[in-house]
N, C-alpha and C positions, 0 to 999 in steps of 0.2 A: 481168452487173452492172447494177444500177439506175443509170440516168444521173444524174449530178450528186449522187449520194447520199453521196459521199466527197469531202473537200477536203484540200488541203495547207494547213496553217496555220503551219508553221515550215519555214524553209529557210535554210541557210547553208553556206558553205565554211569551210575552216580559216582562221585569222586571217591567215596568210601562205600564199603559193603559190610554188613554184619550188624553192628550196634551203632545207631546214629540218633541218639536221643535229642540232639539239638535241632533236628529238622522234622517238620510236620509232613504229612502225606503230600500236600501240594508243593511243599518245599523240595521234596525228593523228586517229584515230577519236573520241577523247574531246574534243579541241579542237573538231572540227566539231559533235559532238553538243551540247556546252554552248553553242556559238554558236547552233544551231538552237533549243534550249530557250529561250535568252534572247530570241531573235527573236519568240517567241510567248508569252513570259511563263510558261513552265512550269518545273517542277522534275523531276529524275529520278524522284521518287516518284509523279509524275503519269502516268508511262509504264507501260503494261501489255502492250505488244507490242514485240518487238525483231527486226529483220532486218538481216543483214549478209553480206558476202562478203569473202574475203581474210583474215578473222579469224573466229573462231567466235562465234556469238551468246551462247554461255555466257560467254566471256571478256568480251565487251562489257557484258553485263548485270551481271556481277560487278564489273567495274571501275567502273561508274557507279552501283552500288548499286540496281539495278532488279530487281524480282521479277516477271517477266512471266507472263501466262497464255497467251501465244502467241509462238512463235519461228519464224524461218525462216532457214536457213543455205544456201539455194539458191545454188549457185556454178556458173555456166555461162560464165564469162569476163566481159568488160567490160560486157555488157548485164544482168548479174545484178540490178542495182538497178532496172531497168525491171520485171523479173519480181517483185521485192520489192514494188514499188508495186501491181502487179496483185494479188498474193497478199494484201497488207495490206488492200486495198479489199474483197476477198472475205471476209476474216476479220472485219473491222469490220461488214460487212453481215450476217454470220452470227451476230454477237454473241459471238465468241470473245475479243474485246478491244475497247477503246474508243479508245485512243490509241497509235499505232505510231511508233516511232523507227527509221528506216533510216539506217545509218551506213556510211561509206566512209573509208578512210585508207590511203595507200601511201607508203612511203619509196622511191620508184622510183629516185631519183637518189642519195640519201645511203646507202640500204640499212641504216638503223638498225632493228634488230629484224625485218628482212625475211628472206624465204627466199632460196634460192639462184638465183632468177631462172628464166627459161623453160628447160625441158629436155624431152627426148622421153619422160620418165617411165619410163625403164628399158627394157632390151632385151626384156622380156616383154610390154610394152604393145603395142597396135595400132600406135601411131606408131613405137615402137622397132623393131618387126619389119618394117614395110612402107613406112616413109617415111625414117626416119633413115639407113638404109644408103645411100640415094641422095642424101644431102646436104641433106635437108629437115629442118632442125633448129631454126629460129628463125623468128619472124614474117616478116622480109623474104624468107626463102627459101620460105615457104609462100604468102604472099599474091601473090607474083609469078606463081605457076602459073596461077591463073584469069585474071589481068589480061592475060597474054600472049595467051591465046585470045580474050579480049574485044576486045583491040586489033586482032587479025587479022580477026576476024569482022566488025567494024563500021568498020574503017578509022580507028580512034582513034589519034592521034599522041602522041608524047612531049610535044609542045607543049600538047596538050589536057590531059594530066595536070598539067603545070606550071601551067596557068591556074587550076586548082582551088586550088593553094597561093597564087597571086598574089591571087585574089579574097578568100580568107580572111584574108590578111595585111592587106588593106584594112579588113576588119571589126575585126581585132585592134588596128589603129591607134586606134580609137575607145574602146578598153577599157584603162583605167589598170592593171588587174591582169594584163594579157596578158604572157606571157614575152617575146614578140618583137613589136615595133610598127613597126619601120622598114620602109618600102616595099620590095618586091622586084619584079623583072620576070621574064618568062618566061625570058630569057637567064640571069638570076641562078640560077633553079632548075635549068636545064639545065647550068650550069657548076659547080654544087655537086658535092661528091664522090659518086662512084658507090657505092651500098650493095649492091644486088642488082638486076640488070637487070629492068625499066627504071627502078627507083626510085633517084633521087638523094637526097641527104640532106634537101633541102628538100621532098621528097615524103613524107617519113617523119615520124611523130609525135615530139613532144618526149619527154624523159625527165626527169621532175620529181618533187617531193615535194608532197603535199597530200591533201585529202580534202573530204568534204561530208556533209551530213545533211539528212534531210527528216522532218517530223512530219505524220502523217495522222490525221484523225478524221472523224466523221460531218459531213455538210453542216449538219445541224441544230445541232450544237454549234459549228460554225465561226464562226457569227455572233457568238459571245461572245469571240472573240479579237481582239487589237489589229491584227493583220495582215489584209491583203486576202485573202480566201479564193480559192484556185485550185482549181477543181473538176475531178474526173476524168470525162471524157466518154466515153472508150473505151480499151480495153486489148487487147493481143494478145501471144502468145509462141509460139515454136516452136523446134525443134532439127532439124538435118539429119544431120551426120556429124562425128566427131572427126578424120577424115582428109580434108584438103583434096583429096587425089587422088580421093576417092570422091564428090565433088559430082555431083549428077545432071546438071548443065549448068554449065560454067565461066563462062558469060556471064550467069548469073543465080543468085540465092540462093533456094532453096526456103524456107528459114527466114524470110527477109525477106518473101517473098510471102504466106506463111501468116499470119505475125504482123501484117503491115500490113493485110491484108484483114480479119482478125478485129477489129482496132481500129477501122477505118473503118466496118465493118458495125455494130458495137456503138454507135459514136458517132452513126450515122445522118447523116453528113455526106458531101459530095462534095469533090473536090479544089479547086475554086474557093473553097470556104469557108475554106481554110487560109490564115492570115495570116503564120505564122512556122513555120519548119522547122529541126529539128536532126537531122543525120545523123552518127552516129559516124564520125569520120574518122581512124582510126589510120594510114591511108595515103591518098594522093590519089585513088585510084580508088573508094573506098567511097561518096562522094557520088554518083558516076555510077550505081553499082548501086542505091543507095537511091532515087534519083529515078525510076529505071525500075521497080524492083520494087514500090515503093509506088504506082505508077501516075501519077506526075506527068509522066513522059515515056514515049514508046514505046521499045521496045528499040533501042539504038544511037543515040538522039537526045539523051542527057543531056549529052554533051560539047559539042555545039553550043548547047544550052540555057544552059550555064554560060558558054561563050565569048561568047554574045550578051548577057551581063551580066544575065540574068534573076534570078540569085541574089545579085547584088552590091548595094551600097548604091544605093537608088533603084529596084531591080528589082521585078518583080511577085511574086517568091517569095523573101523574105529567108532565107538559109540560113547556119547556123553563125555567128550574129551575135556570138558571143563571141570569134571567131577560130579556134575548133575545136581539135582535138588537134594540128594542125600549127603553130599560132601562140599559142594561149591557154595550154594546159596539158595534159599527158598523163602521169599517174603510173603507168599500166599498165592500169587498168580505167576507161575514160573515161566510161562511161555516166552516172555521178552528175553530172558537169559539164554534160552535155547537158541533163539534167533540171533542174539549177539554173538554166541560162539560160532554159529554157522557163518556169519559174516566175517568174523576174525579168521576162520579157516580159509575162506575164499580170498581174503586179502593177503593171506600168508603171514599173519602176525600173531597167531594164537600161541600161548605159552607151550602147549603140547601140539605143535604144528605137524600136520600130516603132509609129508613131502609129496609134492606134485598133485595135490588134491584139486580137482576141477569141478566136481559136482557134490553138493551137500544137500541133505534132506533134513528139514526141521519139522518135527511132528508133535502136536500138542493135544492135551486133553482139557476139557472144561467140565466142572462139576465131577460127579462120580460116574465117569463114562457117559455123561450127558451130552457132551459136544466134542467136536474135534476140528482142528485146522492143520493143514499140511502145506508147507512152502518148500519148493525146490529151487536152489540157487546154483549159479555157475559164475566162474570168473572169466569165461571165454566169450569175447564179443562176437 
């Protein structure tokens, strides 16, 4: 991708976040889309590219009255929206479309118009045959498998995992739209109900309703919009395995490493250049893996890096500044919310704004380390 040739000109989440029982899944997509269109002064008829996950792009285009010349229904889990950004940038550069709308909406809590939730996809599937018979049937029972090996290999404690949640709650306290803003301690986390060893409730993501949308166009056109353009500097994507038991190494994600390296190489930046970082945190261990697999920390050093408050308010690498999936919001596929916070930081309008931030990295996971997407943004033309 040509550096800075594509920009985000519209970005918005649903009008409300948390519990929205009056809106169905497609209604949440539409609410977010209309908010993003209003953000940059466009109408549905101005859109000629549509990408989404969790709902079909056909349904979204029809519902909004859009006739696209390019569509993308890539669905690899919660990082699908990072992949959509990457694919949309390529499509615009190639002249397949000019203005792309990426939408997300999930009724994760209220379940209005939603599917039946997470399941092993039937006895004939790979998961149904080779993992479900052993009790591996839901995200907490899957993500615990690699983290136990990681903890044993590197001497990471339950207190270290708890500290991730504590620091992110501190960021959430600065965000009026965060689901939970009250301070918590390591003891609070360790005393919360056990979900699946070693995860306590406060180490697990929220279950909420909401959504978000982004609008991308060429950097050349971006200067004509009322919003501050946020440029795409680098992108990456990869997948590893649909079975968590078949990861190459439980202490690291191959998809993370490949996606992150591709994005950094494309952006032409080094780690000290990064002012702001979002790492998808469906569970408390994911920031540890992200920090190490993206190259910010050496293997086994991320827990100490967080414990020493490098990612906290005032730290040298602000991480998950919206409060993350643990305290801000998590409707099921969190990647869109990580992208939204990166864009807010680059626009200079985030509730917990990082002064002078010029480069932001947004990194996502799909499935249980099954997929990954990485987007690097800048606000410098």
